[in-house]
KEVEXBA-15898 format. One record per residue (C-alpha): residue number from 1; residue in three letters; x, y, z. Coordinates in Angstrom, 1 decimal, padded with zeros to 4 digits. Example, Ala and Ser with C-alpha at 12.3 -4.5 7.8 and 13.67 -1.06 7.14 Angstrom:
<sites>
SITE/seq/type/px/py/pz
SITE/1/ALA/012.3/-004.5/007.8
SITE/2/SER/013.7/-001.1/007.1
</sites>
This chain:
<sites>
SITE/seq/type/px/py/pz
SITE/1/MET/-143.4/067.4/-148.1
SITE/2/LEU/-144.0/064.0/-146.6
SITE/3/LYS/-143.8/062.4/-149.9
SITE/4/ALA/-140.5/064.1/-150.6
SITE/5/LEU/-139.1/062.9/-147.2
SITE/6/ARG/-140.2/059.4/-148.0
SITE/7/PHE/-138.7/059.5/-151.4
SITE/8/PHE/-135.3/061.0/-150.4
SITE/9/GLY/-135.1/059.8/-146.8
SITE/10/TRP/-134.1/056.2/-147.2
SITE/11/PRO/-131.4/056.9/-149.8
SITE/12/LEU/-130.1/059.7/-147.6
SITE/13/LEU/-130.0/057.5/-144.5
SITE/14/ALA/-128.3/054.7/-146.4
SITE/15/GLY/-125.7/057.2/-147.8
SITE/16/VAL/-124.9/058.4/-144.2
SITE/17/LEU/-124.5/054.9/-142.9
SITE/18/ILE/-122.2/054.0/-145.8
SITE/19/ALA/-120.2/057.1/-145.3
SITE/20/MET/-119.8/056.3/-141.6
SITE/21/LEU/-118.6/052.8/-142.4
SITE/22/ILE/-116.1/054.1/-144.9
SITE/23/ILE/-114.8/056.7/-142.4
SITE/24/GLN/-114.4/053.9/-139.8
SITE/25/ARG/-112.6/051.7/-142.2
SITE/26/TYR/-110.4/054.3/-143.9
SITE/27/PRO/-110.2/057.3/-141.6
SITE/28/GLN/-107.1/058.6/-143.4
SITE/29/TRP/-109.3/059.4/-146.4
SITE/30/VAL/-110.8/062.3/-144.5
SITE/31/GLY/-107.7/063.3/-142.6
SITE/32/LEU/-108.4/061.4/-139.4
SITE/33/PRO/-105.6/059.3/-137.7
SITE/34/ASN/-105.6/055.6/-138.5
SITE/35/LEU/-106.4/053.7/-135.3
SITE/36/ASP/-105.7/050.2/-136.8
SITE/37/VAL/-102.9/048.2/-135.1
SITE/38/ASN/-101.1/046.1/-137.6
SITE/39/LEU/-099.9/042.9/-135.8
SITE/40/GLN/-097.6/040.3/-137.3
SITE/41/GLN/-098.9/036.9/-136.6
SITE/42/ALA/-096.5/033.9/-136.7
SITE/43/PRO/-097.4/031.4/-139.4
SITE/44/ARG/-099.2/028.3/-138.2
SITE/45/THR/-096.9/025.3/-138.1
SITE/46/ASN/-097.1/021.7/-136.9
SITE/47/ALA/-093.3/021.6/-136.1
SITE/48/VAL/-092.4/021.6/-132.4
SITE/49/GLN/-090.2/024.5/-131.5
SITE/50/GLN/-087.4/023.5/-129.1
SITE/51/GLY/-083.8/024.3/-128.5
SITE/52/PRO/-080.9/021.9/-127.8
SITE/53/VAL/-081.3/019.9/-124.6
SITE/54/THR/-077.6/020.0/-123.8
SITE/55/TYR/-074.3/021.9/-124.6
SITE/56/ALA/-072.2/018.9/-123.3
SITE/57/ASP/-070.6/018.4/-126.8
SITE/58/ALA/-069.3/022.1/-126.8
SITE/59/VAL/-068.0/021.7/-123.2
SITE/60/ILE/-066.3/018.4/-124.1
SITE/61/VAL/-064.5/020.2/-127.0
SITE/62/ALA/-063.5/023.4/-125.1
SITE/63/ALA/-063.1/022.5/-121.4
SITE/64/PRO/-059.8/020.5/-121.6
SITE/65/ALA/-058.1/023.6/-122.9
SITE/66/VAL/-059.2/025.8/-120.0
SITE/67/VAL/-056.8/025.7/-117.0
SITE/68/ASN/-056.9/026.8/-113.4
SITE/69/LEU/-054.2/029.3/-112.3
SITE/70/TYR/-052.9/029.6/-108.8
SITE/71/THR/-050.6/032.5/-108.3
SITE/72/THR/-048.5/033.4/-105.2
SITE/73/LYS/-046.3/036.3/-104.3
SITE/74/VAL/-044.3/037.3/-101.3
SITE/75/ILE/-045.4/040.4/-099.4
SITE/76/ASN/-043.1/042.2/-097.0
SITE/77/LYS/-044.8/044.1/-094.2
SITE/78/PRO/-043.5/045.5/-090.9
SITE/79/ALA/-043.5/043.2/-087.9
SITE/80/HIS/-045.4/045.8/-085.8
SITE/81/PRO/-047.1/049.1/-086.7
SITE/82/LEU/-044.6/050.8/-084.3
SITE/83/PHE/-041.8/050.2/-086.9
SITE/84/GLU/-043.7/052.5/-089.3
SITE/85/ASP/-043.7/055.4/-086.9
SITE/86/PRO/-041.5/058.3/-088.2
SITE/87/GLN/-040.0/059.0/-084.8
SITE/88/PHE/-039.0/055.4/-084.4
SITE/89/ARG/-037.5/055.2/-087.8
SITE/90/ARG/-035.6/058.4/-087.1
SITE/91/PHE/-033.6/056.5/-084.5
SITE/92/PHE/-033.5/053.1/-085.9
SITE/93/GLY/-033.5/053.8/-089.6
SITE/94/ASP/-035.0/051.5/-092.3
SITE/95/ASN/-033.5/048.3/-090.9
SITE/96/SER/-036.6/047.4/-088.9
SITE/97/PRO/-037.6/043.7/-089.0
SITE/98/LYS/-040.0/042.6/-091.7
SITE/99/GLN/-042.6/039.9/-091.8
SITE/100/ARG/-042.8/037.9/-095.0
SITE/101/ARG/-046.1/036.2/-096.0
SITE/102/MET/-047.4/034.5/-099.0
SITE/103/GLU/-050.4/035.9/-100.8
SITE/104/SER/-052.4/033.7/-103.1
SITE/105/SER/-055.0/034.4/-105.8
SITE/106/LEU/-057.0/032.5/-108.3
SITE/107/GLY/-057.6/032.8/-112.0
SITE/108/SER/-058.1/030.9/-115.2
SITE/109/GLY/-056.3/030.6/-118.6
SITE/110/VAL/-056.8/029.1/-122.0
SITE/111/ILE/-054.3/026.8/-123.8
SITE/112/MET/-054.1/028.4/-127.3
SITE/113/SER/-051.6/026.0/-128.9
SITE/114/PRO/-050.1/022.6/-128.5
SITE/115/GLU/-046.7/024.3/-127.8
SITE/116/GLY/-048.0/025.4/-124.5
SITE/117/TYR/-048.9/029.1/-124.9
SITE/118/ILE/-051.7/030.2/-122.6
SITE/119/LEU/-053.7/033.4/-122.7
SITE/120/THR/-055.0/034.9/-119.4
SITE/121/ASN/-055.6/038.3/-117.9
SITE/122/ASN/-052.7/040.6/-117.0
SITE/123/HIS/-054.3/041.3/-113.6
SITE/124/VAL/-054.2/037.6/-112.9
SITE/125/SER/-050.4/037.1/-113.5
SITE/126/THR/-049.0/040.6/-112.7
SITE/127/GLY/-046.6/040.6/-109.7
SITE/128/ALA/-046.8/036.9/-109.2
SITE/129/ASP/-043.6/035.1/-108.0
SITE/130/GLN/-045.0/031.7/-108.9
SITE/131/ILE/-047.9/030.6/-111.2
SITE/132/VAL/-049.1/027.1/-110.9
SITE/133/VAL/-051.2/025.7/-113.9
SITE/134/ALA/-053.6/022.9/-113.2
SITE/135/LEU/-055.0/021.1/-116.2
SITE/136/ARG/-058.4/019.3/-116.3
SITE/137/ASP/-056.7/016.0/-116.7
SITE/138/GLY/-055.0/016.4/-113.3
SITE/139/ARG/-051.5/017.5/-114.4
SITE/140/GLU/-049.9/020.5/-112.7
SITE/141/THR/-046.8/022.5/-113.7
SITE/142/LEU/-045.2/025.9/-113.3
SITE/143/ALA/-045.7/028.6/-115.9
SITE/144/ARG/-043.4/031.4/-117.0
SITE/145/VAL/-044.6/034.8/-118.2
SITE/146/VAL/-043.8/035.4/-121.9
SITE/147/GLY/-045.1/039.0/-121.8
SITE/148/SER/-048.1/041.1/-120.9
SITE/149/ASP/-050.1/044.0/-122.2
SITE/150/PRO/-051.7/046.0/-119.4
SITE/151/GLU/-053.6/048.2/-121.9
SITE/152/THR/-055.8/045.3/-122.9
SITE/153/ASP/-055.3/043.4/-119.7
SITE/154/LEU/-053.9/040.3/-121.4
SITE/155/ALA/-050.9/038.2/-120.6
SITE/156/VAL/-049.2/035.2/-122.3
SITE/157/LEU/-047.8/032.3/-120.3
SITE/158/LYS/-045.8/029.3/-121.4
SITE/159/ILE/-045.8/025.8/-120.0
SITE/160/ASP/-043.7/022.8/-121.1
SITE/161/LEU/-045.9/019.7/-121.2
SITE/162/LYS/-046.6/017.1/-123.9
SITE/163/ASN/-050.0/016.3/-125.5
SITE/164/LEU/-051.6/019.6/-124.5
SITE/165/PRO/-055.2/020.2/-125.5
SITE/166/ALA/-055.5/023.4/-127.5
SITE/167/ILE/-058.8/025.2/-127.9
SITE/168/THR/-060.4/025.8/-131.3
SITE/169/ILE/-060.4/029.5/-132.3
SITE/170/GLY/-063.8/031.0/-133.3
SITE/171/ARG/-064.7/034.3/-135.0
SITE/172/SER/-065.6/037.0/-132.5
SITE/173/GLU/-066.4/039.5/-135.4
SITE/174/GLY/-069.3/037.3/-136.4
SITE/175/LEU/-071.0/037.3/-133.0
SITE/176/ARG/-074.6/038.5/-132.8
SITE/177/VAL/-076.6/039.7/-129.9
SITE/178/GLY/-078.6/036.7/-128.8
SITE/179/ASP/-076.0/034.1/-129.6
SITE/180/VAL/-075.5/031.4/-126.9
SITE/181/ALA/-072.4/032.0/-124.8
SITE/182/LEU/-070.7/029.5/-122.4
SITE/183/ALA/-068.2/030.8/-119.8
SITE/184/ILE/-065.6/028.3/-118.5
SITE/185/GLY/-063.3/029.0/-115.6
SITE/186/ASN/-062.5/028.5/-112.0
SITE/187/PRO/-064.8/030.7/-109.9
SITE/188/PHE/-063.9/031.1/-106.3
SITE/189/GLY/-061.5/028.2/-106.6
SITE/190/VAL/-064.2/025.6/-106.5
SITE/191/GLY/-062.9/023.9/-109.7
SITE/192/GLN/-063.7/024.1/-113.4
SITE/193/THR/-067.3/025.4/-113.9
SITE/194/VAL/-069.4/026.1/-117.0
SITE/195/THR/-072.2/028.8/-117.0
SITE/196/MET/-074.5/029.6/-119.9
SITE/197/GLY/-076.0/032.8/-121.2
SITE/198/ILE/-076.3/034.8/-124.4
SITE/199/ILE/-074.3/037.6/-126.0
SITE/200/SER/-075.9/040.8/-124.5
SITE/201/ALA/-073.9/043.3/-126.6
SITE/202/THR/-070.8/043.7/-128.7
SITE/203/GLY/-068.3/046.5/-129.0
SITE/204/ARG/-068.7/047.8/-125.5
SITE/205/ASN/-066.2/050.6/-124.6
SITE/206/GLN/-065.7/053.6/-122.5
SITE/207/LEU/-066.1/051.5/-119.4
SITE/208/GLY/-062.8/052.7/-117.9
SITE/209/LEU/-061.4/049.2/-117.5
SITE/210/ASN/-058.7/049.2/-120.1
SITE/211/SER/-057.0/051.7/-122.5
SITE/212/TYR/-058.2/049.6/-125.5
SITE/213/GLU/-061.8/048.4/-125.0
SITE/214/ASP/-063.9/046.4/-127.4
SITE/215/PHE/-065.7/044.1/-125.1
SITE/216/ILE/-068.2/041.3/-125.6
SITE/217/GLN/-070.9/041.6/-123.0
SITE/218/THR/-072.7/038.5/-121.7
SITE/219/ASP/-075.1/037.4/-119.0
SITE/220/ALA/-073.3/034.1/-118.5
SITE/221/ALA/-072.4/034.1/-114.8
SITE/222/ILE/-068.8/035.3/-114.4
SITE/223/ASN/-067.4/035.4/-110.9
SITE/224/PRO/-063.9/036.1/-109.3
SITE/225/GLY/-061.6/033.3/-110.5
SITE/226/ASN/-063.2/033.3/-113.9
SITE/227/SER/-060.8/036.0/-115.1
SITE/228/GLY/-058.7/034.7/-118.0
SITE/229/GLY/-061.1/031.9/-118.7
SITE/230/ALA/-062.8/031.1/-122.0
SITE/231/LEU/-066.0/032.4/-123.5
SITE/232/VAL/-067.1/029.9/-126.2
SITE/233/ASP/-070.0/029.5/-128.6
SITE/234/ALA/-072.5/026.7/-128.8
SITE/235/ASN/-070.0/024.6/-130.7
SITE/236/GLY/-067.1/025.0/-128.2
SITE/237/ASN/-065.1/027.6/-130.3
SITE/238/LEU/-063.3/030.3/-128.4
SITE/239/THR/-064.9/033.7/-128.9
SITE/240/GLY/-063.4/035.7/-126.0
SITE/241/ILE/-061.3/035.8/-122.9
SITE/242/ASN/-063.4/036.6/-119.7
SITE/243/THR/-061.9/039.6/-118.0
SITE/244/ALA/-064.3/041.6/-115.8
SITE/245/ILE/-067.7/041.8/-114.2
SITE/246/PHE/-070.0/044.7/-113.3
SITE/247/SER/-071.0/044.2/-109.7
SITE/248/LYS/-071.9/046.1/-106.6
SITE/249/SER/-071.7/043.0/-104.4
SITE/250/GLY/-068.6/041.3/-105.8
SITE/251/GLY/-070.7/038.5/-107.3
SITE/252/SER/-072.2/038.0/-110.7
SITE/253/GLN/-075.1/040.2/-111.6
SITE/254/GLY/-075.5/039.1/-115.2
SITE/255/ILE/-073.1/041.8/-116.7
SITE/256/GLY/-069.8/040.3/-117.6
SITE/257/PHE/-067.2/041.3/-120.2
SITE/258/ALA/-064.8/039.4/-122.4
SITE/259/ILE/-062.0/040.4/-124.7
SITE/260/PRO/-062.8/039.4/-128.3
SITE/261/VAL/-060.6/036.5/-129.5
SITE/262/LYS/-059.6/038.5/-132.6
SITE/263/LEU/-058.1/041.2/-130.4
SITE/264/ALA/-056.6/038.6/-128.0
SITE/265/MET/-054.9/036.8/-130.9
SITE/266/GLU/-053.3/040.0/-132.2
SITE/267/VAL/-051.9/040.8/-128.8
SITE/268/MET/-050.7/037.2/-128.2
SITE/269/LYS/-048.9/037.0/-131.6
SITE/270/SER/-047.2/040.4/-131.0
SITE/271/ILE/-046.0/039.4/-127.5
SITE/272/ILE/-044.6/036.1/-128.8
SITE/273/GLU/-042.8/037.7/-131.8
SITE/274/HIS/-041.6/041.0/-130.2
SITE/275/GLY/-042.0/040.5/-126.4
SITE/276/GLN/-044.5/043.4/-126.4
SITE/277/VAL/-047.4/044.7/-128.3
SITE/278/ILE/-046.3/047.0/-131.2
SITE/279/ARG/-048.8/049.9/-131.6
SITE/280/GLY/-048.8/053.0/-133.6
SITE/281/TRP/-048.9/056.4/-131.9
SITE/282/LEU/-049.2/060.1/-132.8
SITE/283/GLY/-048.5/061.7/-129.4
SITE/284/ILE/-051.8/063.6/-129.1
SITE/285/GLU/-054.7/063.9/-126.7
SITE/286/VAL/-058.1/064.4/-128.2
SITE/287/GLN/-061.5/065.4/-127.0
SITE/288/PRO/-065.0/065.0/-128.5
SITE/289/LEU/-066.3/067.6/-130.9
SITE/290/THR/-069.3/068.8/-128.9
SITE/291/LYS/-072.3/070.6/-130.4
SITE/292/GLU/-071.1/074.0/-129.1
SITE/293/LEU/-067.6/073.4/-130.5
SITE/294/SER/-068.9/072.2/-133.8
SITE/295/GLU/-070.9/075.4/-134.2
SITE/296/SER/-067.9/077.5/-133.3
SITE/297/PHE/-065.7/075.8/-135.8
SITE/298/GLY/-068.4/075.9/-138.5
SITE/299/LEU/-068.6/072.1/-138.7
SITE/300/THR/-072.2/071.5/-137.9
SITE/301/GLY/-073.2/068.0/-139.1
SITE/302/ARG/-069.6/066.9/-139.8
SITE/303/PRO/-067.7/064.4/-137.6
SITE/304/GLY/-064.4/065.4/-136.0
SITE/305/ILE/-062.3/065.3/-132.9
SITE/306/VAL/-060.4/068.2/-131.3
SITE/307/ILE/-056.7/068.0/-130.5
SITE/308/ALA/-056.5/069.0/-126.9
SITE/309/GLY/-052.7/068.3/-126.3
SITE/310/ILE/-049.6/067.5/-128.3
SITE/311/LEU/-046.5/065.9/-127.0
SITE/312/ARG/-043.4/068.0/-127.8
SITE/313/GLY/-041.2/066.3/-130.4
SITE/314/GLY/-043.8/063.6/-131.0
SITE/315/PRO/-045.1/062.5/-134.5
SITE/316/ALA/-048.0/064.8/-134.5
SITE/317/GLU/-045.9/067.9/-133.8
SITE/318/LYS/-043.4/066.9/-136.4
SITE/319/ALA/-046.3/066.6/-138.9
SITE/320/GLY/-047.4/070.2/-138.2
SITE/321/MET/-050.4/069.5/-136.0
SITE/322/GLN/-051.5/072.1/-133.5
SITE/323/VAL/-053.6/072.3/-130.4
SITE/324/GLY/-057.1/073.3/-131.4
SITE/325/ASP/-057.0/071.5/-134.8
SITE/326/VAL/-060.0/069.5/-135.6
SITE/327/ILE/-059.2/066.1/-137.1
SITE/328/LEU/-061.7/065.3/-139.8
SITE/329/SER/-060.3/062.1/-141.1
SITE/330/ILE/-057.4/059.6/-140.7
SITE/331/ASP/-056.4/057.7/-143.8
SITE/332/GLY/-059.8/058.6/-145.4
SITE/333/GLU/-061.8/057.2/-142.4
SITE/334/PRO/-064.0/059.9/-140.7
SITE/335/ALA/-062.8/060.8/-137.3
SITE/336/GLY/-066.0/061.0/-135.3
SITE/337/ASP/-065.0/059.0/-132.2
SITE/338/GLY/-061.7/059.7/-130.4
SITE/339/ARG/-061.3/056.2/-129.0
SITE/340/ARG/-062.0/054.5/-132.4
SITE/341/SER/-059.6/056.9/-134.2
SITE/342/MET/-056.8/056.3/-131.7
SITE/343/ASN/-057.4/052.5/-132.0
SITE/344/GLN/-057.1/052.9/-135.8
SITE/345/VAL/-053.8/054.7/-135.4
SITE/346/ALA/-052.6/052.0/-132.9
SITE/347/ARG/-053.1/049.3/-135.6
SITE/348/ILE/-050.8/051.1/-138.0
SITE/349/LYS/-047.3/049.9/-138.2
SITE/350/PRO/-044.7/052.4/-136.7
SITE/351/THR/-042.7/054.3/-139.4
SITE/352/ASP/-045.7/054.0/-141.8
SITE/353/LYS/-047.1/057.3/-143.0
SITE/354/VAL/-050.7/058.3/-142.5
SITE/355/ALA/-052.8/061.0/-144.2
SITE/356/ILE/-054.6/063.3/-141.8
SITE/357/GLN/-057.1/065.9/-142.7
SITE/358/VAL/-057.7/068.7/-140.2
SITE/359/MET/-059.7/072.0/-139.9
SITE/360/ARG/-057.7/075.0/-138.8
SITE/361/ASP/-059.0/078.6/-138.7
SITE/362/GLY/-061.9/077.6/-141.0
SITE/363/LYS/-059.6/076.0/-143.6
SITE/364/GLU/-059.1/072.3/-144.3
SITE/365/ILE/-055.5/071.2/-144.3
SITE/366/LYS/-054.0/067.9/-145.4
SITE/367/LEU/-051.1/066.6/-143.4
SITE/368/LEU/-048.8/063.6/-143.6
SITE/369/ALA/-047.6/062.1/-140.3
SITE/370/GLU/-045.1/059.3/-139.7
SITE/371/VAL/-046.6/057.0/-137.1
SITE/372/GLY/-044.3/056.4/-134.1
SITE/373/LEU/-044.0/053.5/-131.6
SITE/374/ARG/-046.4/053.9/-128.7
SITE/375/PRO/-044.3/054.0/-125.5
SITE/376/PRO/-045.2/051.5/-122.7
SITE/377/PRO/-047.6/052.7/-120.1
SITE/378/ALA/-046.3/053.9/-116.8
SITE/379/ILE/-046.7/051.0/-114.3
SITE/380/ALA/-048.1/052.0/-110.9
SITE/381/PRO/-046.2/050.5/-107.9
SITE/382/VAL/-047.8/047.4/-106.4
SITE/383/LYS/-049.3/048.3/-103.0
SITE/384/GLU/-049.0/046.0/-100.2
SITE/385/GLN/-052.3/044.7/-098.9
SITE/386/GLU/-053.2/044.5/-095.3
</sites>
C-alpha cells in the first residue's frame, strides 16, 4: 500500500497543482467567471503631451466682429399707485398722468457680413426703441431691426458703416463633444470678454426655451450680456450664437447654450430675403407614442407619433388626416420624435407636397399633403416692469 502511494502520490499531487494553476489562469474552461481585468495601457512615448498655450490668434480673428449692444425703451407707468385704483379711474377716467422712464439693457451681436448685417438674440432687441452698436475699434452707431424670429430667438440688425470686420463662418454640424469653445460677448456691461470651455453636448432640445431647439451646450462661462455673442472654435470660426444659460443664481454655472451657426444662417438669409422665416406647416398637434399606446395600436417596436389635434381647414385635414392617426413616416423618414418630425416639415417649402404614412384602425394608409405656410406665433404683450 505504501509502495503504491509512493508510486502514484507524486504524479497525483503534481496533476492537482497543474489543474489548480490552469483553473486560476483559465476559469472559463470549467464554467467559472473570468476575474481578469483587461486594462488598456497607453503606449510609451518620449514626446511631451501639451496643449496650446494661447488662443490669442483665434480671439484676434473673431473678436473685432463681436459688438456690444445697448438697447433702450420708454416705459410708461402711473405717477402714483392711486391712479390705478378702480374707484379713482371711475371718476377721472384713463387720463391720469403718466411717468415716462427709460429702461436700458445689454447684449451682444455678431457682424456677419461687410454690408453690416448683425445677428443677435430676439430677446435682446425686442421692444427696443433704440439700439446702439459699439464696435471693438471704438466706433458707435444706431442699428435698425431688419426682422426677427421669436421661435429660434434670433434677430437680424443692420448698421451702415464702412470697413466692417465680418466673422468667418464655421461648421457647427462638425462639432464634437470635447472640442474647445470660446465665448465672446459683453457680460454685465464690463466690456468685451472672452471665456473658454469645451463643447459639452450637441443637439440639446426639449428645454422649453424656443419652439425650434437644436442647441450646442458648452461650459464656457456665459453671463447676462453675453446673449447674442459669438461661440467660436479654436481657430476663431463662428460655430454658434450664445443665447441662454441654465442657472439658479443668475450667474454662470457651466451650462450655457448656443444656437448652431447653420440654423442661424438659415434664419438670417430668410429674414433678409423675405422679411420673415418661411417654414412649412401641417396644422397638427402631436404627442409621443408611449409604450401603452404602442401596444394598443399594435405597433410594438415601431416608431411613430400620435396626432392629438388637427386645425380645421389646415393642410393636414385637407390631406385626410384624423385625430388618433399614428404617423409612421414623413417623406420616407421614420417619425419617432415629434419635435424632429415637425422640424423636418418646417424645412419643407410651402406648397410642396409631402408623402405621409399613417396607421389608422390597424391599417397603414399613405397620404399626400400639401405643406402650408406656418403662421407667425402669437406675440405676448410686453409687460411693464416695476
